[in-house]
DRENKE-85555 format. One line per 8 residues: number of its first residue (from 1); their letters; for each residue x, y, z of C-alpha. Coordinates in Angstrom, 3 decimals. Layout:
DRENKE-85555
NUM> a> X Y Z  ...
//
This chain:
DRENKE-85555
1> mraydiih> 0.000 0.000 0.000  1.306 3.460 -0.946  0.249 6.959 0.076  0.455 7.965 -3.602  -2.287 5.497 -4.564  -4.552 6.657 -1.711  -4.121 10.313 -2.728  -4.820 9.414 -6.373
9> kkrdgkkl> -7.957 7.464 -5.413  -9.411 10.296 -3.314  -8.449 12.898 -5.928  -10.652 10.984 -8.375  -13.557 11.008 -5.912  -13.470 7.331 -4.986  -14.236 5.901 -1.551  -11.255 4.887 0.607
17> snqeiefl> -11.249 1.557 2.430  -10.819 1.255 6.202  -7.360 -0.218 5.631  -6.276 2.697 3.435  -7.417 5.282 6.010  -5.681 3.391 8.845  -2.486 3.101 6.776  -2.495 6.831 6.075
25> ikgytkge> -3.117 7.965 9.677  -0.670 5.489 11.233  2.023 6.357 8.709  1.577 10.100 9.162  1.579 9.875 12.978  4.823 7.870 12.896  6.444 10.303 10.462  6.631 7.713 7.667
33> ipdyqmsa> 4.317 9.727 5.381  5.656 13.256 4.723  3.742 16.516 5.092  3.634 17.151 1.340  1.757 13.901 0.682  -0.640 14.454 3.601  -1.261 18.008 2.331  -2.175 16.610 -1.089
41> wamavffq> -4.557 14.111 0.524  -6.190 16.830 2.670  -6.740 18.974 -0.436  -8.257 15.969 -2.247  -10.652 15.494 0.698  -11.406 19.245 0.686  -12.632 19.029 -2.919  -14.040 15.480 -3.074
49> gmdkeeta> -15.362 15.044 0.479  -15.842 11.782 2.381  -18.971 9.746 3.053  -20.131 8.942 6.594  -18.328 5.570 6.774  -15.023 7.121 5.626  -15.410 10.030 8.051  -16.183 7.676 10.943
57> klteamak> -13.157 5.496 10.128  -10.915 8.578 9.898  -12.196 9.719 13.305  -11.614 6.290 14.835  -8.079 6.049 13.397  -7.169 9.484 14.794  -8.701 8.647 18.182  -6.572 5.480 18.332
65> sgdnidls> -3.363 7.304 17.350  -2.567 8.123 20.997  -3.908 7.671 24.506  -7.470 6.460 24.982  -8.799 7.309 28.420  -10.639 4.493 30.183  -13.467 5.882 32.316  -15.211 2.520 32.806
73> sikgikvd> -14.509 2.578 36.558  -16.721 5.678 36.894  -20.232 4.644 37.844  -23.020 5.673 35.474  -23.171 6.942 31.900  -20.496 9.592 31.320  -21.700 12.446 29.127  -19.296 14.969 27.618
81> khstggvg> -20.203 18.374 26.173  -18.281 20.111 23.414  -18.800 23.580 21.990  -17.377 24.658 18.644  -16.527 27.945 20.352  -17.596 31.537 20.295  -17.420 34.752 22.291  -18.473 34.705 25.946
89> dtttlvla> -19.091 30.940 25.830  -19.196 30.204 29.578  -21.418 27.123 29.373  -19.008 24.523 30.826  -18.529 26.539 34.030  -22.300 26.483 34.566  -23.149 23.076 33.124  -20.570 20.885 34.869
97> plvaacga> -21.740 21.628 38.453  -25.411 21.959 37.428  -25.603 18.577 35.662  -23.551 16.913 38.431  -25.968 18.298 41.052  -28.739 16.439 39.186  -26.875 13.130 39.561  -25.155 12.691 36.182
105> pvakmsgr> -21.368 12.032 36.288  -19.410 14.820 34.553  -15.842 13.799 33.690  -14.730 16.830 31.694  -11.478 17.137 29.774  -11.005 20.748 28.695  -8.361 22.799 26.958  -6.779 26.229 26.916
113> glghtggt> -7.921 28.912 24.535  -6.289 30.285 21.407  -8.023 33.412 20.172  -10.626 35.705 21.716  -10.479 34.541 25.356  -9.035 31.708 27.370  -10.447 28.207 27.339  -12.207 26.551 30.261
121> idklesia> -8.881 25.686 31.901  -7.701 29.321 31.746  -10.992 30.538 33.205  -10.852 28.097 36.118  -7.282 29.186 36.874  -8.752 32.606 37.720  -9.714 30.898 40.998  -6.742 30.976 43.386
129> gfstalsm> -5.235 27.519 43.906  -7.520 25.702 41.431  -5.611 22.824 39.795  -6.592 21.127 36.552  -3.462 18.936 36.521  -5.137 15.877 38.031  -3.762 12.342 37.975  -6.115 9.862 36.322
137> dkfidsvn> -6.798 8.188 39.693  -7.674 11.540 41.282  -9.829 12.460 38.291  -11.826 9.207 38.425  -12.142 9.248 42.239  -13.423 12.840 42.126  -16.174 11.953 39.664  -17.178 8.856 41.635
145> qnkvaiag> -17.297 10.782 44.912  -18.472 14.247 43.813  -19.983 13.535 40.367  -17.721 16.137 38.735  -14.107 16.886 37.828  -12.544 19.146 35.192  -9.001 18.399 34.068  -6.628 19.551 31.351
153> qtgnlapa> -6.293 17.293 28.316  -3.423 14.807 28.294  -0.481 15.578 26.047  -0.980 12.510 23.850  -4.701 12.686 23.114  -5.284 12.110 19.363  -1.759 13.176 18.243  -2.692 12.459 14.612
161> dkklyalr> -5.297 15.205 14.845  -2.772 17.632 16.334  -0.364 17.014 13.428  -3.062 17.077 10.777  -4.722 20.240 12.126  -1.397 22.124 12.103  -0.950 21.057 8.476  -4.498 22.028 7.475
169> dvtatvds> -4.000 25.410 9.114  -1.221 26.323 6.665  -2.573 24.616 3.529  -6.058 26.226 3.325  -7.828 22.943 4.111  -9.351 23.815 7.501  -12.863 24.425 6.110  -13.686 20.827 5.227
177> ipliassi> -16.677 19.291 7.036  -15.251 15.716 7.206  -11.895 17.014 8.480  -13.468 19.398 11.031  -15.904 16.742 12.283  -13.264 14.023 12.619  -10.919 16.461 14.394  -13.512 17.324 17.058
185> mskkiasg> -14.935 13.838 17.492  -11.575 12.026 17.633  -10.665 13.954 20.805  -14.110 13.394 22.349  -13.932 9.646 21.669  -10.357 9.366 22.983  -11.496 11.211 26.139  -13.620 8.200 27.101
193> adaivldv> -17.165 9.606 27.228  -20.081 7.204 26.736  -22.272 9.892 25.173  -21.636 13.341 23.692  -23.666 16.565 23.508  -22.395 19.017 20.893  -23.085 22.752 20.870  -22.485 23.793 17.260
201> ktgngafm> -22.400 27.581 16.918  -23.466 29.524 13.856  -23.127 33.231 13.086  -20.502 35.947 12.731  -18.737 34.986 15.980  -18.696 31.252 15.219  -16.304 28.981 13.347  -19.205 28.035 11.043
209> ksyegavk> -20.550 31.371 9.805  -23.505 29.999 7.837  -26.502 28.151 9.274  -26.341 25.556 6.468  -22.669 24.828 7.226  -23.347 24.501 10.953  -26.207 22.052 10.383  -24.085 19.992 7.983
217> laktmvei> -21.241 19.849 10.532  -23.671 18.934 13.337  -25.238 16.113 11.307  -21.830 14.783 10.293  -20.648 14.623 13.921  -23.872 12.923 15.042  -23.404 10.355 12.255  -19.806 9.752 13.387
225> gqevgrnt> -21.000 9.185 16.942  -23.557 6.641 15.735  -21.007 4.874 13.525  -18.518 4.440 16.399  -21.121 3.515 19.016  -21.336 6.787 21.001  -24.795 8.233 21.582  -24.465 11.779 20.201
233> iaivsdmd> -26.805 14.776 20.045  -26.032 18.169 18.479  -27.642 21.524 19.193  -27.206 24.312 16.646  -27.152 27.610 18.560  -26.731 31.275 17.692  -23.401 33.105 17.865  -24.329 36.216 15.876
241> qplgwavg> -23.656 38.185 19.057  -21.696 37.280 22.218  -23.314 34.830 24.621  -24.145 36.469 27.950  -22.653 39.802 29.029  -19.048 38.979 30.002  -15.987 38.330 27.807  -12.821 37.602 29.765
249> nalevkea> -11.647 34.889 32.135  -12.367 36.069 35.696  -15.348 38.063 34.387  -16.827 34.875 32.904  -16.279 32.944 36.147  -18.294 35.631 37.951  -21.018 35.385 35.308  -21.143 31.586 35.763
257> idtlqgeg> -21.601 32.102 39.523  -24.389 34.621 38.843  -26.085 32.114 36.517  -25.976 29.327 39.120  -27.552 31.801 41.551  -30.419 32.336 39.104  -29.231 35.855 38.235  -27.375 35.181 35.001
265> phdltelc> -28.088 36.483 31.472  -31.188 34.979 29.882  -29.393 33.610 26.789  -26.605 31.886 28.762  -29.135 30.434 31.216  -31.424 29.170 28.458  -28.575 27.564 26.483  -27.270 25.824 29.621
273> ltlgtqml> -30.764 24.498 30.383  -31.083 23.207 26.798  -27.662 21.536 26.759  -28.092 20.228 30.308  -31.466 18.691 29.429  -29.852 16.649 26.655  -26.985 15.611 28.969  -29.400 14.342 31.634
281> llaevans> -31.382 12.407 29.022  -28.249 10.759 27.606  -27.039 9.973 31.139  -30.440 8.345 31.786  -31.048 10.245 35.022  -34.189 11.813 33.530  -36.918 10.151 31.469  -38.268 13.143 29.580
289> teeareml> -37.296 16.601 28.397  -39.734 18.135 30.886  -38.347 16.153 33.832  -34.736 16.970 32.906  -35.409 20.699 32.624  -37.302 20.733 35.935  -34.338 19.019 37.633  -31.927 21.642 36.297
297> eraisdgs> -34.182 24.569 37.232  -34.542 23.109 40.735  -30.756 22.785 41.070  -30.529 26.531 40.396  -33.420 27.571 42.647  -32.452 25.376 45.637  -28.740 26.264 45.411  -27.515 22.695 44.869
305> gldklkel> -25.802 23.652 41.589  -23.918 26.431 43.379  -22.993 24.051 46.217  -21.645 21.596 43.643  -19.463 24.364 42.179  -18.023 25.032 45.667  -17.403 21.290 46.047  -15.620 21.150 42.675
313> itnqggnp> -13.424 24.139 43.560  -12.541 22.746 47.017  -11.769 19.282 45.673  -9.357 20.687 43.071  -7.463 22.909 45.503  -9.196 26.226 44.840  -10.644 28.768 47.230  -14.449 28.176 47.391
321> evvdnpnl> -14.959 31.596 49.012  -14.914 33.141 45.509  -18.447 31.797 45.022  -19.805 33.985 47.824  -17.320 36.788 47.236  -16.405 37.138 43.517  -14.214 40.144 44.416  -11.596 37.538 45.372
329> lpqakysl> -11.206 36.823 41.638  -8.458 38.756 39.789  -9.460 42.416 39.376  -8.290 44.811 36.666  -6.768 48.121 37.835  -8.746 50.275 35.415  -12.130 50.387 33.718  -13.589 52.505 30.940
337> evkaprgg> -17.233 52.891 29.989  -17.801 52.921 26.235  -20.624 55.268 25.215  -23.092 55.007 22.319  -22.166 57.450 19.515  -25.876 57.906 18.645  -29.334 56.883 19.804  -31.505 54.160 18.309
345> yvqrieae> -31.605 50.368 18.490  -28.717 47.897 18.495  -29.142 46.290 15.061  -26.154 43.973 15.190  -23.075 43.161 17.287  -20.146 41.626 15.449  -19.263 38.958 18.004  -15.840 38.288 16.525
353> evgisami> -14.897 41.982 16.823  -15.993 41.993 20.477  -13.739 38.983 21.036  -10.819 40.718 19.323  -11.355 43.784 21.526  -11.093 41.582 24.638  -8.028 39.817 23.222  -6.234 43.139 22.641
361> lgagretk> -6.772 43.952 26.335  -5.010 40.642 27.146  -7.980 38.292 27.728  -6.958 35.917 24.914  -3.962 34.561 23.031  -2.845 35.753 19.613  -0.271 32.926 19.581  0.256 29.811 21.705
369> eseidlav> 3.050 31.633 23.533  0.940 34.673 24.490  0.389 35.334 28.197  -3.222 35.767 29.293  -4.218 38.436 31.807  -6.991 36.674 33.743  -8.421 39.934 35.163  -9.115 41.836 31.943
377> gltlakkv> -11.916 41.792 29.405  -15.225 43.520 28.942  -18.884 43.412 29.887  -21.671 44.410 27.531  -24.515 46.633 28.716  -26.588 46.481 25.521  -27.413 43.547 23.224  -29.158 43.246 19.859
385> gdqltege> -32.684 44.700 19.985  -31.996 46.990 22.950  -32.878 50.685 22.680  -30.321 53.280 23.702  -29.749 57.015 23.786  -26.679 58.921 22.620  -23.983 58.815 25.293  -25.481 55.808 27.090
393> tiatlyyn> -23.028 53.097 28.188  -22.957 50.129 25.802  -20.024 48.282 27.395  -17.270 48.547 29.997  -13.633 47.673 29.316  -11.485 46.283 32.162  -7.739 46.607 31.626  -4.297 46.778 33.185
401> dktkvkea> -2.289 48.056 30.205  -3.247 51.655 29.321  -1.516 51.437 25.933  -4.062 48.916 24.644  -7.351 50.486 25.674  -7.712 52.990 22.788  -7.486 50.286 20.109  -9.787 47.952 22.066
409> keillkay> -12.389 50.726 22.395  -12.278 51.558 18.679  -12.796 47.909 17.712  -15.668 47.523 20.166  -17.426 50.617 18.800  -17.096 49.215 15.251  -18.685 45.971 16.471  -21.922 47.792 17.349
417> qigntkpe> -24.295 48.695 14.502  -27.013 51.123 15.625  -30.105 51.933 13.555  -33.518 53.547 13.842  -35.707 50.438 13.860  -35.865 47.511 16.260  -34.420 44.431 14.517  -35.874 40.947 14.472
425> lnpliyei> -33.933 38.718 16.876  -32.324 35.429 15.847  -33.520 32.336 17.697  -31.036 31.201 20.365  -31.592 27.513 19.507  -31.988 26.726 15.816  -32.171 22.968 15.818  -31.597 19.808 17.861
433> id> -30.136 16.945 15.829  -30.192 13.401 17.168
//
C-alpha cells in the first residue's frame, strides 16, 4: 500500500477503504508519510469530500493514534459536552456543576484557549489555587465521589489530529466538514465519554458562519458518533452576538456564579438548560425533556448547583470563598465605559470583533506563547434589539495596560451597529439533531 495510490484514489472522488485510512493515519503519525503527501490528501478530501463511513473510520483512526482514556470505573453513563466555540461561551462553568448536582457524572477534559479569550482551563485558573493537573486516579475518584471533575487534556490525546490540524491550518484545508468533524470527534472519543452533547455555533462569531454549514457539521458529527457507538446529540445555537454579558476569564467565572444563583443572562441560562437537558437524558437520570429541565431549574433555585461548584473548587485545591465573594477573583486596575455614539436600536453586534477587543486587552492569546491576563476583558450593557440614547453606556472595558485600551475601544465601537428600527432577533436555539 502506498500513500500515492490513496491520494490518487481520493483525488478521483473514490471511496477509501478502512485499511487505506488506517495506513495513512498510522504512517503520518509515525512520520513515515511526509507533510507534502498528507497536504495533497487533505486537499483531495477538501474538494471530493468523504462519506459517513469514511469520516467515521478517519475519526476512529485518529482517536486510536494516541492515549485512549478508560473511564469505565466511573459509575453511570459519562456524558461529555463540546462547543465549537464563540465569544463569551461560559457554558461549561455552569453546566458541569449543574448537571452533576442532578446526579449525572461529569468527567470533563477541557483545553486552553487560542483566540478571543481563554479556554475553560484558563478561566478556572482565575480561581486561586484551582488545579486542573489531576492524575487519572484523582480524576476518576473525584467523579465517583463528587460527580464532577474538570481536568486539562493529556499531552498525547489524538496526536494524529494535532499534526493534521497544524498542516491544514497552513494549507487552506481547515474548512472541510469531514476534516473538522473528525478532528472534534476524535478527541471526544479518545477522552472516554459514553455519550456526547455538541453545541455547534453559527453566526458571525462562530467557526461556522452559515446556518447551512453549521447544520451539515452537526449532522456529520452525530453520524460519526452513531457509527462508532457513542450516543451523540447536536444543538445548533446562535453566535451572531456574544453569549451572555461577560468576555474575559475572571469576568466569565463571575457570570457563571451569577447564573448558578439564578441571576445570570437569559441567553446563557437558556442555552445551559437546553444543553443540560440533553446531557441528563443521555445519562439516563431523567426520562423526559420536561423532567430533565425541571431538575436543572430546581438545582438553580435550591442552590444545589452552586454548592456543587463550591465542592468542585474545594476538591481541586481552589478557594471556594470566591463563590460567595467574587471580588476575590483577579481584578483589573482600570475600567472605561464605552458610550453610544448615537441613539436608536442595536441592530447587530459583530461577536468576533468583540472577542478581538477583549483579546487586545489581554484576555486571549494571539499565539500559543501569548500570556493571558486573567483579570481583563469587557462586559456588555446592551445587546441586539436593545434601545439606547446617545452617550449611554454600551459596554465597559477592564484593563491593566493603558496602551491597549484605545485600540480595544475603537474595535468595540465598530462591532456595534445602531439603527432607527428595532431588529428581528435570531432564535437562540436553531435545531436539535439526534
